[in-house]
C-alpha positions, 0 to 999 in steps of 0.5 A: 488552457496553458496553466491547466495543461502545465498543472496536469503535467506536474501532477502526473510527473509527481504521481509517477515519482511516488512509490507508495507501498500498498498493504496487499503487496507481497513481501516481508511486511505482508508475511508478518501480517498474515502470521500475526493474523493466523496466530490470533485466529488460533488463539480465538479457536483454543479459547 
């Protein structure tokens, strides 16, 4: 059991350090994606 507990603690510590950026988070990247999406929607409507 001791190995398993130490392993789980290590996994939890690593996951807590991780800072993955999700696509749906707010910010410049999201705004750029929405602008690109809206631009392509208008191109399809005008065609």
